[in-house]
Phi, psi and omega in degrees: 000135181279164178292151179280154172272153171270133177263120180239149176247129170297144181305320180294321179291320178295319178297318179297319179298319180295321177294318179294329181294337177300323181266332187216071183298322180292321179295317180289326175298321176297323177297313179298319179298315181291320181290333175299329180292343179295342178299322180269333182214085184291345177235069182295160180290134174110331182289160180282121176296139182230068186090180185289336186236028181209154174225154175246120180262144171251116181235101184061237180274003189245144171253133183233126178262128183235123173265136185243125177243097183291329180296320179265355180059052181233134169247111187252119176279118185254341183203144170225134179216157180264137180277000000 
């Protein structure tokens, strides 16, 4: 089994998630649940590739941009937006 990645949130993305949670707490909770899974699989099957080191996830009504650093074993959430 390979080592897990650390899932980190950029401060701006985390602040945006908190603002979105005011209107849709269950939807944003689903985003947090799904992004936690990136620790075991930072490149899950199905997301849209966004360059060589990033993916864009669609989680319910939300799009989440994740930058992946395999050398440091980090999956960094850089943006969350509502579709």
